[in-house]
C-alpha positions as CSV (number, residue, x, y, z in Angstrom):
1,X,-13.5,12.0,86.2
2,X,-14.8,11.9,89.8
3,X,-18.3,10.5,90.5
4,X,-19.3,11.5,94.1
5,X,-21.1,8.8,96.2
6,X,-24.8,8.6,95.5
7,X,-27.7,6.1,95.8
8,X,-27.3,4.4,92.4
9,X,-30.4,2.1,93.1
10,X,-28.6,-0.9,91.8
11,X,-28.0,0.7,88.4
12,X,-24.6,0.8,86.7
13,X,-22.4,3.7,87.9
14,X,-20.1,3.1,84.9
15,X,-22.3,1.7,82.2
16,X,-21.3,0.1,78.9
17,X,-19.6,2.4,76.3
18,X,-18.9,5.0,79.0
19,X,-17.6,8.3,77.5
20,X,-14.4,8.3,79.7
21,X,-13.7,4.5,80.2
22,X,-15.5,2.5,77.5
23,X,-13.5,-0.6,78.3
24,X,-14.9,-0.7,81.9
25,X,-18.2,-1.5,83.6
26,X,-19.0,-0.9,87.3
27,X,-22.1,-1.4,89.5
28,X,-22.8,-1.5,93.2
29,X,-25.7,-3.7,94.3
30,X,-27.2,-3.4,97.8
31,X,-29.4,-6.2,99.0
32,X,-31.3,-7.3,102.1
33,X,-31.6,-10.9,103.3
34,X,-33.5,-12.9,100.7
35,X,-33.3,-10.3,98.0
36,X,-32.3,-11.4,94.5
37,X,-30.7,-9.4,91.7
38,X,-30.3,-10.5,88.1
39,X,-28.1,-8.9,85.5
40,X,-26.6,-9.5,82.0
41,X,-24.0,-7.3,80.3
42,X,-23.6,-8.1,76.6
43,X,-20.1,-7.5,75.3
44,X,-18.6,-7.3,78.8
45,X,-17.1,-10.0,81.0
46,X,-17.7,-9.3,84.7
47,X,-16.7,-10.3,88.2
48,X,-19.0,-10.3,91.3
49,X,-17.2,-9.3,94.5
50,X,-19.1,-8.8,97.8
51,X,-17.8,-5.8,99.6
52,X,-19.7,-6.9,102.7
53,X,-22.1,-9.7,103.3
54,X,-22.6,-13.1,101.7
55,X,-24.5,-14.1,98.5
56,X,-25.3,-17.2,96.5
57,X,-24.5,-16.8,92.8
58,X,-25.8,-18.6,89.7
59,X,-24.2,-18.1,86.3
60,X,-26.2,-19.7,83.5
61,X,-27.2,-22.5,85.8
62,X,-23.7,-23.0,87.4
63,X,-24.0,-22.3,91.2
64,X,-21.5,-20.9,93.6
65,X,-22.6,-21.0,97.2
66,X,-22.0,-18.6,100.1
67,X,-19.6,-16.2,98.4
68,X,-18.1,-13.5,100.6
69,X,-18.8,-13.0,104.3
70,X,-17.1,-9.8,105.3
71,X,-18.8,-8.0,108.1
72,X,-18.9,-4.2,108.8
73,X,-16.5,-3.1,106.0
74,X,-13.9,-4.1,103.5
75,X,-11.2,-4.4,106.2
76,X,-13.3,-7.1,107.9
77,X,-12.0,-10.3,106.2
78,X,-10.8,-11.4,102.7
79,X,-12.5,-10.8,99.4
80,X,-14.0,-13.5,97.1
81,X,-15.2,-13.3,93.6
82,X,-17.1,-15.1,90.7
83,X,-16.1,-14.6,87.1
84,X,-19.1,-14.1,84.8
85,X,-18.5,-14.7,81.1
86,X,-19.3,-12.0,78.5
87,X,-23.1,-11.6,78.2
88,X,-23.9,-14.4,80.6
89,X,-27.0,-14.2,82.8
90,X,-26.1,-14.0,86.5
91,X,-28.2,-14.0,89.7
92,X,-27.2,-13.2,93.2
93,X,-29.2,-13.9,96.3
94,X,-28.4,-12.3,99.6
95,X,-27.8,-14.8,102.5
96,X,-26.7,-12.3,105.2
97,X,-28.7,-9.6,106.9
98,X,-27.5,-7.2,104.2
99,X,-24.9,-7.2,101.4
100,X,-23.1,-4.7,99.3
101,X,-21.8,-6.2,96.1
102,X,-19.4,-4.8,93.5
103,X,-19.7,-5.9,89.9
104,X,-16.6,-5.1,87.8
105,X,-16.4,-5.5,84.0
106,X,-14.3,-5.2,80.9
107,X,-15.2,-5.2,77.3
108,X,-14.7,-8.6,75.8
109,X,-16.7,-10.6,73.2
110,X,-15.4,-14.2,73.6
111,X,-17.5,-16.4,76.0
112,X,-15.4,-18.3,78.5
113,X,-16.3,-20.4,81.5
114,X,-17.5,-19.1,84.9
115,X,-15.5,-19.9,88.0
116,X,-15.1,-18.7,91.6
117,X,-12.1,-17.3,93.4
118,X,-12.1,-18.2,97.1
119,X,-10.0,-16.7,99.9
120,X,-7.2,-19.2,99.6
121,X,-6.9,-18.5,95.8
122,X,-6.1,-14.8,96.1
123,X,-2.8,-13.4,94.9
124,X,-1.5,-11.2,97.7
125,X,1.2,-8.6,97.4
126,X,2.6,-6.2,99.9
127,X,5.2,-3.6,99.1
128,X,6.6,-0.1,99.8
129,X,7.6,1.2,103.2
130,X,6.6,3.6,105.9
131,X,9.8,5.6,105.3
132,X,8.9,6.2,101.6
133,X,5.2,6.8,102.5
134,X,4.2,4.1,99.9
135,X,3.3,1.1,102.1
136,X,0.4,-0.8,100.7
137,X,-1.2,-4.2,100.2
138,X,-2.9,-5.6,97.1
139,X,-5.3,-8.5,97.0
140,X,-5.7,-9.7,93.4
141,X,-9.1,-11.4,92.8
142,X,-8.7,-11.7,89.0
143,X,-4.9,-11.4,88.8
144,X,-2.0,-13.4,87.4
145,X,-3.2,-16.7,88.8
146,X,-6.4,-16.5,86.6
147,X,-4.6,-15.3,83.5
148,X,-5.6,-18.2,81.2
149,X,-9.3,-18.1,82.3
150,X,-10.1,-14.4,81.7
151,X,-10.2,-12.2,78.6
152,X,-9.3,-8.6,79.4
153,X,-10.4,-8.0,83.0
154,X,-8.2,-7.4,86.0
155,X,-9.8,-6.9,89.4
156,X,-8.0,-6.1,92.7
157,X,-8.4,-4.5,96.1
158,X,-5.7,-2.1,97.2
159,X,-5.1,-1.0,100.8
160,X,-2.8,1.6,102.3
161,X,-0.9,0.1,105.1
162,X,-0.8,2.3,108.2
163,X,-2.5,5.7,108.4
164,X,-1.8,8.2,105.6
165,X,0.5,7.9,102.6
166,X,0.6,7.6,98.9
167,X,-0.6,4.9,96.4
168,X,0.1,4.6,92.7
169,X,3.5,6.2,93.0
170,X,5.8,6.5,91.1
171,X,3.2,8.1,88.9
172,X,2.4,6.0,85.9
173,X,-0.1,5.8,83.0
174,X,-1.5,3.2,80.7
175,X,-3.6,5.0,78.1
176,X,-1.9,4.2,74.8
177,X,-1.2,0.9,73.1
178,X,2.4,1.1,72.1
179,X,4.0,-2.3,72.9
180,X,6.4,-3.1,74.4
181,X,6.4,0.1,76.4
182,X,2.8,0.6,77.4
183,X,-0.7,-0.8,77.0
184,X,-4.1,0.9,76.8
185,X,-6.1,-0.1,80.0
186,X,-9.1,1.9,81.1
187,X,-9.3,2.0,85.0
188,X,-12.1,2.6,87.5
189,X,-11.7,2.9,91.3
190,X,-14.2,2.9,94.1
191,X,-12.7,4.3,97.4
192,X,-13.4,3.6,101.1
193,X,-11.8,5.1,104.2
194,X,-11.4,4.0,107.8
195,X,-12.7,5.8,109.8
196,X,-15.2,6.5,107.0
197,X,-15.1,10.3,107.5
198,X,-11.6,10.2,106.2
199,X,-10.7,11.4,102.7
200,X,-7.9,11.8,100.2
201,X,-6.9,13.2,96.8
202,X,-6.7,11.7,93.4
203,X,-4.3,13.4,91.0
204,X,-4.5,13.2,87.3
205,X,-1.6,14.7,85.4
206,X,-2.0,14.7,81.7
207,X,1.6,15.5,80.7
208,X,4.9,15.2,82.4
209,X,5.9,18.4,84.3
210,X,2.6,20.2,83.5
211,X,-0.1,20.9,86.0
212,X,-3.1,18.6,86.0
213,X,-6.3,17.9,87.8
214,X,-7.0,16.8,91.4
215,X,-10.2,15.4,92.9
216,X,-11.2,15.3,96.6
217,X,-12.2,11.7,97.2
218,X,-14.4,10.6,100.0
219,X,-15.9,7.3,101.3
220,X,-17.8,5.9,98.2
221,X,-16.2,8.1,95.6
222,X,-15.8,6.5,92.1
223,X,-12.9,7.7,89.8
224,X,-12.6,6.9,86.1
225,X,-9.1,7.1,84.7
226,X,-9.1,7.7,81.0
227,X,-5.6,9.1,80.4
228,X,-2.7,10.5,82.3
229,X,-0.5,9.9,85.4
230,X,-2.6,9.1,88.4
231,X,-1.2,8.8,92.0
232,X,-3.5,9.2,95.0
233,X,-3.0,9.9,98.7
234,X,-4.9,9.6,102.0
235,X,-4.9,12.1,104.8
236,X,-2.7,11.3,107.8
237,X,-4.6,9.3,110.5
238,X,-6.8,7.4,108.0
239,X,-6.6,4.2,106.0
240,X,-7.6,4.0,102.4
241,X,-9.0,1.2,100.2
242,X,-9.9,1.2,96.6
243,X,-11.6,-1.4,94.5
244,X,-9.8,-1.5,91.1
245,X,-11.1,-2.4,87.7
246,X,-8.7,-2.6,84.7
247,X,-9.9,-3.4,81.2
248,X,-7.3,-3.9,78.4
249,X,-7.9,-2.8,74.8
250,X,-5.7,-5.4,73.1
251,X,-4.4,-7.7,75.9
252,X,-5.0,-8.5,79.5
253,X,-1.5,-8.0,80.8
254,X,-0.9,-4.4,82.0
255,X,2.3,-2.5,81.0
256,X,2.6,0.7,83.0
257,X,4.6,3.6,81.7
258,X,6.2,5.5,84.5
259,X,6.4,9.3,84.5
260,X,9.9,10.2,83.3
261,X,10.3,12.8,86.0
262,X,9.7,10.3,88.8
263,X,10.6,6.9,87.2
264,X,13.9,6.7,89.1
265,X,12.0,6.3,92.3
266,X,11.1,2.7,91.3
267,X,14.6,1.9,92.7
268,X,13.8,3.5,96.1
269,X,10.5,1.6,96.9
270,X,11.0,-1.9,98.4
271,X,9.1,-4.6,96.5
272,X,7.6,-2.4,93.8
273,X,9.1,-4.5,90.9
274,X,7.3,-7.6,92.2
275,X,4.0,-5.5,92.3
276,X,4.5,-4.4,88.7
277,X,5.1,-8.0,87.6
278,X,1.8,-9.2,89.2
279,X,-0.2,-7.1,86.8
280,X,1.3,-8.9,83.8
């Protein structure tokens, strides 16, 4: 499912019990200096990640000062995040001239403890190659390092390295709980391009060797992945970023099932096995 960019007026783009990705929640909050925004999502744990700008955050009285600080876009510095337990009351206050803030969520009932993830606590992965057109960088905000402190939520930022190329290849899916081969994880993306008039394509192939769907993605596009194999690509001459939310049905660790037709290409892409391990 593709949701074109629109002014969501600080209301959830992917709300609770969404018809395509019920395990996910996603909102974009836009604030001016001094503005405050409060939210509470019963039954979903969330993570606050400033795309740009800086905010103070309070979670049930626990304060986290000056989170974020990127400038003009998501390429301008490193991300930071605050984990908000399921159903907790959270408030953000804009410190910078303006801020755009992502709120990622996954369905989870148990109430854990809030915490922050600062720049030096990110889990960074770079893999692929220019030759294989798969060169990319991943910045895990809620990744393997936070595994014991989070219920079902994984939050990352993915960047293509260089201009043009593929991401999410070899094609894989994670729509069925059938351990040890695959886990059910709903997934939601929000895309950005540099320059921002760039664009790309999101493929969604339901069955191996059968034709599927494709969406033209632009700066600000949101894509909800319910089922199927889902690689994406950016036009030559442009860089692509996507904010990634994964919510597991029965466990947090992601097990991807690679499309049988293309699975052998795991052996051709440098570093991809380390990338796969970081989602577990």
